[in-house]
C-alpha positions in Angstrom: 12.6 9.7 -34.3 12.5 7.1 -31.7 9.4 9.1 -30.4 7.6 10.0 -33.1 4.7 7.4 -32.7 4.7 8.0 -28.7 0.8 9.0 -28.0 2.3 10.7 -24.3 4.9 13.1 -26.5 2.2 13.5 -29.0 -0.1 15.0 -26.4 2.8 17.0 -25.1 3.9 18.5 -28.4 0.5 19.3 -29.6 -1.3 20.7 -26.6 1.8 22.9 -25.7 1.5 21.2 -21.7 3.9 23.0 -20.1 3.3 22.4 -16.3 2.5 18.8 -16.9 6.2 18.7 -18.5 7.7 20.4 -15.5 6.5 18.0 -13.1 7.5 15.1 -15.2 10.9 16.5 -14.9 10.8 16.9 -11.6 9.4 13.5 -10.9 12.6 12.2 -12.3 15.1 14.4 -10.3 13.6 13.2 -7.5 13.3 9.3 -8.9 17.5 9.4 -8.7 17.0 10.4 -4.7 14.0 7.8 -3.6 14.3 5.3 -6.0 16.1 2.2 -3.1 20.2 2.8 -3.6 22.3 0.3 -5.7 25.0 -0.4 -2.7 27.4 -2.1 -5.7 27.0 1.7 -7.5 30.4 3.1 -5.8 29.5 6.9 -8.0 27.2 7.3 -5.6 26.6 11.4 -4.3 27.6 11.5 -1.0 25.0 12.8 2.0 25.9 16.5 1.4 25.2 17.2 -1.9 21.8 14.6 -1.2 20.6 17.1 0.9 21.1 19.6 -0.2 19.7 18.6 -3.2 16.4 16.8 -1.8 16.1 20.2 0.2 16.1 22.3 -3.8 13.6 19.8 -4.2 11.8 19.6 -1.7 11.7 23.9 -2.7 10.5 23.8 -6.2 7.7 20.9 -5.3 6.2 23.3 -2.7 6.4 26.0 -4.9 5.0 23.8 -7.8 1.7 23.0 -5.5 1.1 26.5 -4.6 0.8 27.3 -8.6 0.4 25.6 -9.8 -4.2 24.8 -10.3 -4.5 21.3 -11.6 -5.6 18.8 -9.1 -4.0 16.6 -11.4 -0.9 17.6 -10.5 -0.6 19.4 -7.1 -1.6 15.4 -5.6 1.4 14.4 -7.5 4.1 16.9 -6.4 1.9 16.8 -2.3 3.7 12.8 -3.2 7.1 13.5 -4.0 7.3 15.9 -1.6 6.3 12.9 1.1 9.1 10.8 -0.9 11.6 13.4 -0.1 11.0 14.1 3.3 9.1 10.5 4.7 9.6 11.9 8.0 6.9 14.2 7.6 4.3 12.2 5.5 1.3 12.0 7.8 1.7 16.3 8.1 2.3 16.3 4.5 -0.3 14.5 3.9 -2.9 16.3 6.2 -2.1 19.6 4.7 -1.9 19.1 1.4 -3.5 16.1 0.5 -6.9 15.7 3.0 -7.8 18.9 1.3 -7.5 18.3 -2.0 -9.5 15.1 -2.1 -12.1 17.0 0.9 -13.2 19.2 -1.7 -16.3 19.1 -3.4 -15.1 20.3 -6.7 -12.1 18.4 -6.9 -11.2 17.1 -10.6 -12.6 13.7 -11.1 -9.8 12.2 -12.5 -7.7 13.5 -9.4 -10.0 11.6 -7.2 -9.6 8.2 -9.5 -5.6 8.0 -9.3 -4.1 5.4 -7.5 -1.7 8.0 -6.2 -4.0 8.7 -3.2 -3.4 5.9 -1.1 0.4 5.7 -2.5 0.8 8.8 -0.4 -1.8 6.8 1.8 0.5 4.8 2.5 3.3 6.9 3.4 0.9 8.1 6.2 0.3 5.0 7.3 4.2 4.0 7.2 5.1 7.1 9.4 2.2 5.8 11.8 2.9 2.2 12.2 4.6 2.8 15.7 2.6 6.2 17.0 -0.7 5.2 16.1 -1.1 1.8 14.7 -4.6 1.3 15.1 -4.8 4.4 12.2 -2.1 3.1 10.4 -3.6 -0.1 10.0 -7.0 0.8 8.7 -5.0 2.7 6.3 -3.0 0.6 5.1 -6.3 -1.6 4.7 -7.9 1.0 3.1 -4.9 0.8 0.2 -5.2 -2.6 -0.5 -8.6 -2.3 -1.1 -8.4 0.0 -3.4 -4.9 -0.1 -4.8 -4.7 -4.2 -6.0 -1.3 -3.3 -7.8 0.5 -2.7 -4.2 -1.0 -5.4 -1.7 2.2 -6.8 -1.8 3.4 -4.0 0.1 0.5 -2.7 2.1 0.3 -6.3 3.4 4.4 -6.6 4.3 3.7 -3.4 6.5 0.4 -4.5 8.3 1.8 -5.4 11.8 -0.2 -5.9 14.6 1.1 -3.6 17.7 -1.4 -5.6 20.0 -5.0 -7.4 20.2 -6.1 -3.7 21.7 -5.0 -1.6 18.7 -6.4 -4.8 15.5 -9.4 -4.2 17.4 -9.7 0.5 17.7 -8.9 -0.3 13.4 -11.8 -2.5 12.8 -14.2 0.6 14.9 -12.6 2.8 12.3 -13.9 0.5 9.7 -17.0 2.7 7.4 -18.1 -0.3 5.4 -18.4 -3.7 5.0 -15.2 -4.5 2.3 -13.1 -2.6 4.5 -13.9 -4.8 8.1 -13.4 -7.7 5.9 -10.2 -6.5 4.7 -8.3 -5.5 7.9 -9.0 -9.8 8.9 -7.9 -10.7 5.9 -4.9 -8.4 6.3 -4.6 -10.1 9.8 -5.6 -13.6 8.7 -2.7 -13.6 5.9 0.0 -12.2 9.0 -0.6 -15.5 11.1 1.5 -18.3 11.0 -0.9 -20.8 13.0 -4.2 -21.4 12.2 -6.9 -19.1 12.0 -10.3 -19.2 12.2 -11.3 -16.5 13.6 -10.3 -14.7 10.5 -11.5 -16.0 8.4 -15.2 -16.7 10.4 -15.1 -12.5 11.0 -14.6 -12.2 7.6 -17.2 -14.1 6.4 -19.1 -13.0 9.2 -18.1 -9.4 7.6 -18.9 -9.4 4.0 -21.3 -13.5 3.2 -20.0 -11.9 -0.7 -16.0 -10.9 -0.4 -13.8 -11.7 -2.9 -11.6 -11.9 -0.3 -13.5 -14.9 1.3 -11.5 -17.7 -1.2 -8.3 -16.5 -1.2 -8.3 -16.5 2.6 -9.7 -20.1 2.9 -7.2 -21.2 0.5 -4.9 -19.7 2.8 -6.3 -21.9 5.8 -6.6 -24.8 4.1 -3.0 -24.7 3.6 -1.3 -24.6 6.7 -3.8 -27.0 7.7 -2.3 -29.2 4.8 1.0 -28.2 6.3 0.2 -28.3 9.9 -1.0 -32.3 9.6 1.6 -33.4 7.0 4.6 -32.0 7.9 5.1 -34.3 10.6 4.9 -37.3 7.9 7.3 -35.7 5.9 9.8 -35.0 8.8 9.2 -37.8 10.5 7.5 -40.6 8.0 4.9 -41.1 10.8 1.9 -42.5 8.8 -0.6 -43.0 11.4 -2.2 -40.1 10.5 -3.2 -41.1 7.0 -3.8 -44.5 8.4 -6.4 -43.5 10.6 -7.8 -41.4 8.2 -8.1 -44.1 5.8 -9.7 -46.7 8.6 -12.3 -43.7 9.2 -13.4 -43.8 5.3 -13.5 -47.0 4.8 -15.5 -47.4 8.0 -18.0 -45.2 6.1 
């Protein structure tokens, strides 16, 4: 009775979509093992049982990926495989997801799905220490195309050195991707960083990210200038500014 007005439940019932229902059941099983742990929970499964369950679910997901003809579900099964075995996330993406996205006859609904960027971020996360430049580029690509998880992508955007960032810039294929890399660099920098703001503007003067980074830099300037005043009660800067304004 609680689901009688639920349109999704009606869809499953009316269309007898057993493949979708099978995926949902497996996804919920995976969720119990891949969601962040509740460290206050005293009834968590032991490591042995968890490992065995993950192995079983991995086998089920791989088998389902192989047997379903739906690109929409294949993408999601591959993503679940990544979540269950994140140490192989890049390999899983290259073997199971990249061919789906490259297929000229791929399901348009699958190609629009943000799940592809969730999966791409798993690949980038595994590569962040082994191939920092490509990982930075992939996180920027995810940031650009999946607004919902931008905070997560930015958190994982860790630049190893200047050479890695310079190489990431060479991987950018569009002005928007280039601008996104500069936005993320500027957002991860704690000091004043006019270079990122300048380069973002040069990459794409009409980028919606320009005002965002500009606001951040203004906040950085205010903090740099005003913090000494608040800490030491030194009003020299304020008096100097007032004198200059009065002079003009």
